[in-house]
C-alpha positions in Angstrom: -2.0 -3.1 61.2 0.8 -2.3 59.1 1.4 -4.7 56.0 5.0 -6.3 55.9 7.0 -5.9 52.8 6.7 -9.5 52.0 3.1 -9.1 51.9 3.2 -6.0 49.6 5.6 -7.8 47.4 3.5 -10.9 47.2 0.4 -9.1 46.4 1.9 -6.9 43.6 3.4 -10.1 42.2 0.1 -11.9 42.3 -1.6 -8.8 40.6 0.9 -8.7 37.9 0.3 -12.3 37.0 -3.4 -12.1 37.0 -3.2 -9.0 34.7 -0.8 -10.3 32.5 -3.1 -13.5 32.0 -5.9 -11.5 31.5 -4.2 -9.3 28.8 -2.9 -12.8 27.2 -6.3 -14.1 27.1 -7.8 -11.1 25.7 -5.1 -10.7 22.9 -5.6 -14.5 21.9 -9.4 -13.9 21.6 -9.0 -10.6 19.8 -6.5 -12.1 17.6 -8.6 -13.3 14.7 -10.9 -10.5 14.7 -7.7 -8.0 14.3 -6.3 -10.1 11.7 -9.7 -10.1 9.7 -9.9 -6.3 10.0 -6.3 -5.9 8.6 -7.2 -8.4 5.7 -10.4 -6.2 5.0 -8.4 -3.0 5.0 -5.9 -4.3 2.6 -8.5 -5.7 0.1 -10.5 -2.4 0.5 -7.4 -0.3 -0.6 -6.6 -2.7 -3.4 -9.9 -2.3 -4.8 -10.1 1.3 -4.4 -6.9 1.5 -6.6 -9.2 0.4 -9.4 -12.1 2.4 -8.2 -14.1 -0.5 -6.9 -15.7 -1.0 -3.5 -17.4 2.3 -3.8 -20.1 1.3 -1.4 -18.1 0.4 1.2 -19.2 3.2 3.6 -23.0 2.4 2.8 -23.2 -1.4 3.4 -24.1 -2.9 6.4 -21.9 -6.0 6.3 -18.6 -4.3 5.5 -16.5 -7.4 5.6 -18.8 -9.6 3.3 -19.1 -6.8 0.8 -15.2 -6.2 0.6 -14.8 -10.1 0.2 -17.4 -10.2 -2.6 -15.9 -7.2 -4.6 -12.3 -8.7 -4.3 -13.6 -12.2 -5.7 -15.3 -10.4 -8.4 -12.7 -7.9 -9.2 -9.2 -9.2 -8.3 -9.0 -12.3 -10.9 -5.0 -13.2 -10.4 -2.3 -12.6 -7.8 1.3 -13.5 -8.2 4.8 -12.6 -6.9 7.7 -12.0 -9.1 11.6 -11.3 -8.4 13.3 -8.2 -9.9 14.0 -10.1 -13.1 10.2 -10.4 -13.5 10.3 -14.3 -13.1 7.2 -15.5 -11.1 8.1 -17.2 -7.6 5.4 -19.9 -7.4 5.9 -20.6 -3.7 5.0 -17.2 -2.2 1.5 -15.8 -2.0 0.8 -12.2 -2.9 -1.3 -11.2 -0.5 1.1 -12.4 2.3 4.1 -10.1 1.1 4.7 -7.0 3.4 6.4 -4.4 1.1 7.7 -2.7 4.3 10.0 -5.9 4.7 10.7 -6.1 1.1 12.0 -2.8 0.6 14.5 -3.3 3.2 16.1 -5.9 1.3 18.7 -5.7 -1.5 17.0 -5.7 -5.0 17.9 -9.1 -5.8 16.2 -10.4 -2.9 12.9 -8.9 -3.2 9.6 -10.5 -3.4 7.5 -8.4 -5.6 3.4 -8.9 -5.5 1.1 -8.1 -8.4 -2.5 -8.1 -8.2 -4.7 -8.6 -11.4 -8.0 -6.9 -11.8 -10.5 -7.3 -14.5 -12.9 -4.6 -15.0 -16.1 -4.7 -17.3 -14.7 -8.2 -18.7 -12.2 -6.7 -21.1 -9.9 -4.3 -19.3 -7.1 -5.8 -17.2 -5.2 -3.6 -14.5 -2.2 -4.5 -12.7 -1.8 -3.4 -9.1 1.4 -2.8 -7.4 1.7 -2.4 -3.5 4.1 0.6 -2.3 5.8 1.3 1.0 8.2 4.3 2.0 8.7 7.2 4.1 7.3 10.4 4.6 8.3 13.4 6.9 7.2 11.8 10.3 6.6 8.2 9.3 5.6 5.6 6.8 3.6 6.1 3.6 2.1 3.6 1.7 -0.6 2.5 -0.9 -1.4 0.8 -4.3 -1.0 2.0 -7.7 -2.8 0.3 -10.6 -1.4 0.4 -14.3 -3.2 0.0 -17.3 -2.3 -3.2 -19.5 0.4 -1.0 -21.3 2.3 -1.3 -18.1 3.0 2.3 -18.3 -0.1 4.3 -17.6 -1.2 4.9 -14.1 -5.0 4.1 -14.1 -5.5 5.0 -10.1 -3.7 5.2 -6.9 -4.5 4.8 -3.5 -2.0 6.6 -0.7 -2.0 6.6 3.0 0.1 7.5 5.9 0.6 6.7 9.6 1.6 10.1 10.9 1.8 13.1 8.6 0.7 16.5 9.4 -3.1 17.1 9.1 -4.0 19.7 6.6 -0.5 19.5 5.1 1.3 16.2 4.2 -1.7 14.2 5.5 -3.5 15.6 2.3 -1.7 12.8 0.4 -4.5 10.5 1.6 -7.4 12.6 -0.2 -9.1 11.8 -3.4 -8.1 15.4 -4.7 -4.4 14.6 -4.6 -4.7 11.0 -5.8 -6.9 12.0 -8.9 -3.7 14.0 -10.4 -1.7 10.9 -11.0 -4.4 9.1 -13.4 -2.9 9.0 -16.9 0.5 9.8 -15.9 3.2 7.5 -17.4 6.2 5.7 -15.9 8.3 5.3 -19.2 9.1 8.5 -21.4 9.1 8.6 -25.1 12.6 7.0 -25.3 11.5 4.1 -23.1 13.5 5.3 -20.0 11.9 4.7 -16.8 11.3 8.0 -15.2 8.3 7.4 -12.8 6.3 10.4 -11.6 7.6 13.7 -10.4 5.7 15.5 -7.8 6.2 19.3 -8.2 7.0 21.9 -5.7 5.9 25.4 -6.5 9.3 26.4 -8.3 9.6 23.0 -10.4 8.9 22.9 -14.1 6.2 20.4 -15.0 7.3 17.1 -17.1 4.5 16.5 -19.7 2.8 13.2 -18.8 5.2 12.4 -15.8 4.5 15.2 -13.1 1.7 16.2 -10.8 1.2 19.2 -8.5 2.5 19.0 -4.8 0.7 19.9 -1.8 1.1 23.3 -0.4 3.3 23.0 2.9 3.5 19.2 2.2 6.6 19.2 0.2 8.7 16.7 2.5 5.6 14.4 2.5 5.3 14.5 -1.2 9.1 14.0 -1.6 8.6 10.7 0.3 5.8 9.7 -2.1 7.6 10.6 -5.1 10.8 8.5 -3.6 8.5 5.6 -2.9 6.9 5.3 -6.3 10.5 5.5 -8.0 12.0 2.9 -5.5 9.0 0.6 -5.4 8.4 0.8 -9.2 11.7 0.7 -10.6 11.9 -2.9 -8.7 9.2 -4.1 -11.3 11.0 -2.4 -14.4 12.5 -5.6 -15.8 8.9 -7.1 -15.6 7.2 -4.0 -17.0 9.5 -3.9 -19.9 9.0 -7.6 -20.7 5.6 -7.1 -20.6 5.5 -3.9 -22.6 7.3 -6.0 -25.4 4.4 -8.2 -25.6 1.9 -5.3 -26.7 
């Protein structure tokens, strides 16, 4: 017997409602797990910028391990404005640098994560977000307590080309940043330049780029300058205390 158009319409409508309800329930149920995974991923990257969480791939309970490492090595967090003034009503972990970098400098909330290593060495970790060739690039850079020298960096991307721009996420590329400085001998903020094959090195301020990944590394270079220059007044004030 041929079904009427009304029957088909009602049947389709009911199925849409059922599927939408099921998807909503699944999303609600999975929400806390997804949020926890995002939290753990963020804490992992923060720790990796100071060369911690080394055993994350070996442990059985990854989440518990990261929580313990984070509590052990991240001893303070706070948010500043572009003048270096602490913003007491904002949690550093809740700040999304993607959103902040879309704002005018004067309106940005700038997180700082402080790590204490071996009970005598403080590192200051700054989150970064920018744009590569095909999509966002992001990461964390850890500075020594001179607020000038890079101690470590972790970089990642959403959609850069494997074997080319995607190489920014490899340890081989990230190791090149260690020991590089943000300020020159005249205390001018210049950040770090990522060299193309024809570029001349700038002692203490440049790293070799990635063959075939120039556009992505240009994005990383711009990201570092744009983000870290937002902290320039804060860095300068802290450097005076040295």
